[in-house]
C-alpha positions in Angstrom: 225.8 8.7 -107.9 228.7 6.3 -108.7 229.8 3.8 -106.1 233.4 4.9 -106.7 234.9 8.3 -106.2 235.0 10.2 -109.4 237.5 12.8 -110.5 236.3 16.3 -109.7 235.0 18.4 -112.4 237.3 21.0 -113.9 235.1 23.7 -112.7 235.3 22.5 -109.1 239.1 22.1 -109.3 239.5 25.5 -110.8 237.4 27.2 -108.1 239.2 25.3 -105.3 242.6 26.4 -106.7 241.3 29.9 -107.1 240.4 29.9 -103.4 243.9 28.6 -102.6 245.4 31.4 -104.8 243.5 34.1 -102.8 244.8 32.6 -99.6 248.3 32.6 -101.1 247.9 36.3 -102.0 247.0 37.0 -98.3 250.1 35.0 -97.2 252.3 36.9 -99.6 251.1 40.3 -98.2 251.8 39.5 -94.6 255.5 40.4 -94.4 255.2 43.6 -96.5 252.2 44.7 -94.5 253.9 44.0 -91.2 256.9 46.1 -92.2 254.7 49.0 -93.4 252.6 48.8 -90.2 255.7 49.4 -88.1 256.3 52.7 -89.9 252.7 53.9 -90.6 249.7 51.7 -89.8 247.3 53.9 -91.9 249.6 53.7 -94.9 249.8 49.9 -94.5 246.0 49.6 -94.6 245.8 51.8 -97.7 248.3 49.7 -99.6 246.6 46.5 -98.6 243.2 48.0 -99.6 244.5 48.8 -103.1 245.8 45.2 -103.4 242.4 43.7 -102.4 240.6 46.0 -104.8 242.9 44.9 -107.6 242.2 41.2 -106.8 238.4 41.9 -106.6 238.4 43.5 -110.0 240.4 40.7 -111.4 237.9 38.1 -110.1 234.9 40.2 -111.2 236.2 40.2 -114.8 237.4 36.6 -115.0 235.1 34.5 -112.8 231.6 33.7 -114.3 228.9 35.2 -112.1 227.0 31.9 -111.6 230.1 30.3 -109.9 230.6 33.0 -107.3 228.7 31.3 -104.5 231.0 28.3 -104.9 234.0 30.5 -105.1 233.0 32.1 -101.8 232.8 28.7 -100.1 236.3 27.7 -101.4 237.8 31.1 -100.5 236.5 30.9 -96.9 237.8 27.4 -96.6 241.3 28.4 -97.8 241.4 31.5 -95.6 240.3 29.4 -92.6 243.1 26.9 -93.3 245.6 29.8 -93.5 244.4 31.2 -90.1 245.1 27.8 -88.5 248.4 27.5 -90.2 249.5 31.0 -89.0 248.4 30.2 -85.5 250.3 27.0 -85.4 253.5 28.6 -86.7 254.0 30.7 -83.6 255.5 29.6 -80.4 255.4 31.0 -76.9 257.6 34.0 -77.7 255.3 35.4 -80.3 255.4 39.1 -81.3 251.8 40.1 -80.7 252.0 43.1 -83.0 253.2 40.9 -85.9 250.6 38.2 -85.2 247.7 40.7 -85.1 248.9 42.3 -88.4 249.0 38.9 -90.1 245.6 37.9 -88.9 244.3 41.3 -90.1 245.6 40.6 -93.6 243.9 37.2 -93.7 240.6 38.6 -92.5 240.7 41.6 -94.8 241.5 39.4 -97.8 237.9 38.0 -97.6 236.8 41.4 -98.9 237.7 40.2 -102.4 234.4 38.4 -102.4 232.4 41.5 -101.9 230.8 42.0 -105.3 227.2 42.0 -106.7 227.7 38.5 -108.0 227.4 36.8 -104.6 223.8 35.6 -104.1 223.9 33.3 -101.0 225.4 34.1 -97.6 225.0 32.3 -94.3 227.0 33.9 -91.5 226.9 30.8 -89.4 229.1 29.0 -91.9 231.8 31.6 -91.7 234.6 31.4 -89.1 234.0 33.8 -86.2 237.3 35.7 -86.9 236.1 36.6 -90.4 232.5 37.4 -89.6 233.2 41.0 -88.5 234.3 41.9 -92.1 231.0 40.5 -93.5 228.9 42.4 -90.9 230.8 45.7 -91.6 230.9 45.4 -95.5 227.6 43.6 -96.0 226.2 46.6 -98.0 228.6 45.8 -100.8 226.9 42.5 -101.6 224.0 44.1 -103.6 223.2 40.9 -105.4 222.3 38.8 -102.3 219.1 36.8 -102.6 219.5 34.7 -99.5 220.9 36.2 -96.3 221.2 34.4 -93.0 222.6 36.7 -90.3 222.3 33.9 -87.7 221.9 34.8 -84.0 224.1 37.9 -84.2 224.6 38.9 -80.5 222.1 36.4 -79.2 220.0 39.2 -78.0 222.6 40.8 -75.7 223.7 43.7 -77.9 220.7 44.3 -80.2 220.8 48.1 -80.0 224.5 48.2 -80.8 224.1 46.1 -83.9 220.9 47.7 -85.2 222.6 50.6 -87.0 225.0 48.5 -88.9 222.3 46.1 -90.1 220.1 48.9 -91.2 222.8 50.5 -93.2 223.5 47.2 -95.0 219.9 46.3 -95.7 219.4 49.7 -97.4 221.5 48.3 -100.3 220.2 44.8 -100.6 217.2 45.3 -102.9 217.2 41.7 -104.3 216.7 39.8 -101.0 214.0 37.2 -101.0 215.0 35.2 -97.9 216.1 36.9 -94.7 217.0 35.3 -91.4 217.7 37.5 -88.3 217.3 35.7 -85.0 217.4 37.3 -81.6 218.4 40.8 -82.8 215.6 42.0 -85.1 213.8 45.3 -84.2 211.0 47.4 -85.6 213.6 49.8 -87.1 215.2 46.9 -89.0 211.7 45.7 -90.3 210.9 49.3 -91.5 214.2 49.2 -93.4 213.3 45.8 -94.9 209.9 47.1 -96.0 211.4 50.2 -97.6 214.4 48.6 -99.4 213.7 44.9 -99.8 210.3 44.6 -101.6 211.0 41.1 -102.9 211.1 39.4 -99.5 209.2 36.1 -99.5 210.5 34.5 -96.4 211.3 36.2 -93.1 212.6 34.5 -90.0 212.9 36.7 -86.8 212.6 33.9 -84.3 213.6 34.6 -80.7 213.8 38.4 -81.2 212.3 39.9 -78.0 211.7 43.3 -79.5 209.3 41.9 -82.1 205.8 42.5 -80.8 202.2 43.1 -82.0 203.2 46.6 -83.2 205.8 44.9 -85.5 203.0 43.1 -87.3 201.7 46.4 -88.8 205.2 46.8 -90.4 205.4 43.2 -91.6 202.0 43.5 -93.3 203.6 45.9 -95.8 205.6 43.1 -97.3 203.3 42.3 -100.1 205.2 39.3 -101.5 205.7 37.6 -98.0 204.8 33.9 -98.1 206.5 32.6 -94.9 207.3 34.3 -91.6 208.7 32.7 -88.4 207.8 34.5 -85.2 208.4 31.7 -82.6 209.6 32.9 -79.3 209.0 36.6 -80.0 206.6 38.9 -78.1 203.8 38.6 -80.8 200.5 37.5 -79.2 197.6 35.7 -80.8 196.0 39.0 -81.8 199.1 40.0 -83.7 199.0 36.7 -85.6 195.3 37.4 -86.4 196.1 40.9 -87.7 198.9 39.4 -89.9 196.7 36.7 -91.4 194.0 39.3 -92.2 196.3 41.7 -94.0 199.0 39.4 -95.5 197.0 37.9 -98.3 199.8 35.7 -99.7 200.9 34.2 -96.4 201.3 30.4 -96.5 203.4 29.6 -93.4 203.5 31.3 -90.0 205.7 28.7 -88.4 204.9 27.2 -85.0 202.0 29.1 -83.4 200.4 27.2 -80.5 197.6 29.8 -80.5 196.7 29.4 -84.2 193.3 27.8 -83.2 192.4 30.9 -81.1 193.6 33.1 -84.0 191.2 31.4 -86.4 188.4 31.7 -83.9 188.9 35.4 -83.6 189.1 35.9 -87.4 186.0 33.8 -87.9 184.0 35.8 -85.4 185.1 39.2 -86.5 185.1 38.7 -90.2 181.9 38.9 -92.3 181.4 35.5 -93.8 183.8 32.6 -93.7 187.3 34.0 -94.7 189.5 31.6 -96.6 193.2 31.9 -95.9 196.1 30.7 -98.0 197.9 28.9 -95.2 199.6 25.7 -96.3 201.4 24.8 -93.0 199.7 24.4 -89.6 201.9 23.8 -86.5 200.4 23.9 -83.0 200.9 22.1 -79.7 197.4 23.0 -78.6 194.2 22.3 -80.7 190.6 21.7 -79.6 188.0 20.1 -81.8 186.7 23.5 -82.8 190.2 24.7 -83.7 190.7 21.8 -86.1 187.3 22.2 -87.7 188.1 25.9 -88.3 191.5 25.0 -89.8 189.8 22.6 -92.3 187.1 25.3 -93.2 189.3 28.4 -93.3 192.6 26.9 -94.5 191.5 24.4 -97.2 195.0 24.5 -98.9 196.8 23.0 -95.9 199.3 20.4 -97.1 201.4 20.1 -93.9 199.7 19.5 -90.5 201.5 19.2 -87.2 199.2 18.8 -84.1 199.6 17.7 -80.5 196.5 15.6 -79.8 194.5 15.9 -76.6 191.9 13.1 -76.3 189.5 15.1 -74.2 189.5 18.2 -76.5 190.0 17.1 -80.1 188.9 14.5 -82.6 191.5 13.8 -85.3 188.9 12.5 -87.7 188.3 16.2 -88.6 191.5 16.0 -90.6 190.0 14.0 -93.4 188.4 17.2 -94.6 191.8 18.5 -95.8 191.8 17.8 -99.5 195.5 18.7 -100.1 197.1 17.1 -97.0 200.5 15.6 -97.9 202.5 15.8 -94.7 201.1 14.7 -91.4 202.9 14.9 -88.0 200.9 13.6 -85.0 202.1 13.9 -81.4 200.8 12.1 -78.3 198.0 9.8 -79.5 196.9 6.2 -80.0 197.0 4.6 -83.5 193.7 2.8 -83.1 191.8 4.6 -80.3 192.3 8.0 -81.9 191.3 6.8 -85.4 194.7 7.3 -87.1 194.0 4.2 -89.0 190.7 5.6 -90.3 192.4 9.0 -91.2 195.0 7.1 -93.3 192.3 5.0 -94.9 190.8 8.2 -96.3 193.8 10.5 -96.8 196.7 8.0 -97.0 196.7 8.0 -100.8 198.0 11.6 -100.7 200.4 11.3 -97.8 204.1 11.5 -98.6 205.5 12.4 -95.2 204.2 10.7 -92.0 205.7 11.6 -88.6 204.4 9.7 -85.5 205.8 10.9 -82.2 204.8 9.5 -78.8 202.1 7.4 -80.6 201.0 4.3 -78.8 199.3 1.1 -80.0 201.5 0.6 -83.0 202.0 -3.0 -83.8 202.9 -5.0 -86.9 199.3 -4.7 -88.2 199.6 -0.9 -87.9 202.7 -0.9 -90.0 200.9 -3.1 -92.6 198.0 -0.7 -92.6 200.4 2.3 -93.2 202.1 0.4 -96.1 198.8 -0.3 -97.8 197.0 3.0 -97.1 199.9 5.3 -97.9 201.3 3.8 -101.2 203.1 7.1 -102.1 204.8 7.5 -98.7 208.4 8.8 -99.1 209.3 9.6 -95.5 208.3 7.7 -92.3 209.4 8.7 -88.8 208.6 6.7 -85.6 209.9 8.8 -82.7 209.6 7.7 -79.1 206.6 5.6 -80.1 205.5 2.5 -78.2 205.5 -0.4 -80.7 203.8 -3.4 -79.2 203.5 -7.1 -80.0 200.4 -7.8 -82.2 197.6 -9.8 -80.8 196.3 -11.1 -84.1 198.1 -10.9 -87.4 196.8 -9.1 -90.4 195.7 -12.1 -92.4 194.6 -10.6 -95.7 197.1 -10.7 -98.6 198.8 -7.4 -99.1 197.4 -5.9 -102.2 200.1 -3.3 -102.6 203.8 -4.0 -102.3 204.8 -2.4 -99.0 206.9 0.8 -98.8 208.0 0.7 -102.4 208.2 4.6 -102.6 209.8 5.0 -99.1 213.0 7.0 -99.4 213.6 8.1 -95.8 213.1 6.0 -92.6 213.8 7.3 -89.1 213.1 4.9 -86.3 213.9 6.2 -82.8 211.6 3.7 -80.9 211.7 0.3 -79.5 210.7 -2.3 -82.1 210.5 -6.1 -82.3 212.6 -7.9 -84.8 209.5 -8.8 -86.8 208.5 -5.2 -87.1 212.0 -4.1 -88.2 212.2 -6.9 -90.7 208.9 -5.9 -92.2 210.1 -2.3 -92.5 213.6 -2.9 -93.7 213.1 -5.8 -96.1 210.3 -4.1 -98.0 211.7 -0.5 -98.5 213.7 -1.5 -101.6 214.1 2.1 -102.8 215.2 3.6 -99.4 217.9 6.3 -99.5 218.2 7.3 -95.8 218.0 5.2 -92.7 218.4 6.4 -89.1 218.1 3.8 -86.2 217.9 5.1 -82.6 219.7 3.8 -79.5 216.7 1.7 -78.3 217.3 -0.7 -81.2 220.2 -3.1 -81.0 221.2 -4.9 -84.2 223.6 -7.8 -84.4 225.5 -9.3 -87.3 223.0 -12.0 -88.0 220.1 -9.5 -88.1 222.0 -7.3 -90.6 222.8 -10.3 -92.8 219.1 -11.4 -92.7 218.0 -7.9 -93.9 220.6 -7.7 -96.7 219.7 -11.2 -98.0 216.2 -10.1 -98.6 216.8 -6.4 -99.4 220.4 -5.5 -100.4 219.5 -1.7 -100.0 221.1 -0.9 -103.3 219.7 2.7 -103.3 220.7 3.5 -99.7 222.9 6.6 -99.6 223.0 7.4 -95.9 223.0 5.0 -92.9 223.0 6.1 -89.2 222.9 3.4 -86.6 223.3 5.5 -83.4 224.5 2.7 -81.1 225.3 -1.0 -81.2 226.7 -3.3 -78.5 226.5 -6.4 -80.8 227.6 -5.5 -84.3 231.2 -6.2 -85.4 233.3 -5.3 -88.4 231.6 -8.1 -90.2 228.4 -6.0 -90.4 230.3 -3.0 -91.7 232.0 -5.0 -94.5 228.7 -6.6 -95.5 226.9 -3.2 -95.6 229.7 -1.7 -97.7 229.6 -4.6 -100.1 225.8 -4.7 -100.5 224.8 -1.1 -100.4 226.0 0.0 -103.9 225.0 3.6 -103.5 226.2 4.3 -100.0 227.8 7.7 -99.5 227.5 8.3 -95.7 228.1 5.7 -93.0 228.5 7.4 -89.6 228.2 6.9 -85.8 230.6 3.9 -86.0 232.3 5.4 -82.9 229.3 4.3 -80.9 229.5 0.7 -81.9 231.2 -0.7 -78.8 232.6 -3.9 -80.4 234.5 -1.9 -83.0 238.0 -1.1 -81.9 240.0 1.9 -83.2 242.0 -0.6 -85.3 238.7 -1.8 -86.8 237.7 1.7 -87.7 241.1 2.4 -89.2 240.8 -0.8 -91.2 237.4 0.3 -92.5 238.8 3.7 -93.6 241.7 2.1 -95.4 239.4 -0.4 -97.0 237.3 2.4 -98.4 240.3 4.3 -99.5 242.0 1.4 -101.2 238.9 0.4 -103.1 238.2 4.1 -104.0 234.6 3.8 -102.5 232.6 7.1 -102.4 231.8 6.7 -98.7 232.2 9.2 -95.9 232.7 7.8 -92.3 233.7 11.1 -90.7 232.3 11.3 -87.1 231.9 15.1 -87.2 229.6 15.2 -90.2 226.5 17.3 -89.5 223.0 16.0 -90.0 221.8 18.8 -92.2 224.7 18.7 -94.7 
């Protein structure tokens, strides 16, 4: 990615303008529709419907199918802007009938997107005023591959929404990824089984009507690889039934009873059944549970486990041949043999997440750097990093953290530990520093002198009481690939004038850096 903002591609410009054109068509129909509505509301709706159908046909003929998902994003953006513009144009003496008619035209204009070419739809990213149209006309989007219906009613009106969802799903035969949180029911699952045979991932988290009886329905999804049932009414016996009958299942999400599930399968099945699970997430695991996971799920590549010193021995994990992602919660780096685990498995680990892990000192960070040479993501969350008693004296055989691309440190660290981390990760792309760490200008300069962070794309320093605009300028000058620099509002020594100066400095120099305070973490 270039350091400077580049001209947008012609394709992007064309799609953005096309979205604006659709909004302009909605705006041009407002007055005529309002006049017709005063005479005959039904006739006004019919005329508007014909106009929308004409625009839809025009787009279907002239817009390449592979750009439709981007067109949908641009159209929703333009219609959202038009909604705000229309709201702001009215004063206190607004004609409510005229206002409702204009809003209806804008909302209904989103129907121009309803063709078989749209493959991706996430309801959560659509303004609430427009969502009702997508819920009611969802069945027209027959080409959908990814559908996220979000939380729908939040579980309050599940029965009321069930019929509309079923009618829509009957037409969506190409779905592979389906998300229905809070409001999924057995009837919806039956419809999915009958009409969506390609489903590979199903997320029905927090749906209270999903129980062990629902599992018999889910088992009919032959291509299912991932299912999320967290906070549903499914018990451990339901999970056992699913694992026994869904032969391609690789991920069941968070299941704190997964150890008990494996015990049941092991005792009831003839011989030692081998499962295809690749992800293991549990907040409760005994020593026997972990042993069964290693024996029955040899393909596990992502392991998340809450450690209980009295009940489990983490050394069992060295038996996982394909382990690549390791997340450990509530343990000690030395006493619970994390060092020994990394010594054996570290050469495969690319993602290491340590949460509430004690006894981490500078030596521990050195061990991680040497034992996990391919490590790409390191997270230290609420860990207790301590002063080392005796320094690791051997010469480091491997250059530390050369493959690290993502670093999240939400723990208290010493300057020495931070310097070791930040001066060695020369290929880092993402850094997030928590509020427990307080940088100052001198420390930032010291880091950048040794490691200019030329590949860094995103920097989040959640709070600082000591850094000034000097640090910001140095970061921008040194980090040649920087695209996102946020949380500057929580740097107490930066005034609003300073932040305005930074924005102008970025704009004048045409740097490709976003300092927007409302930028979401998952964008």
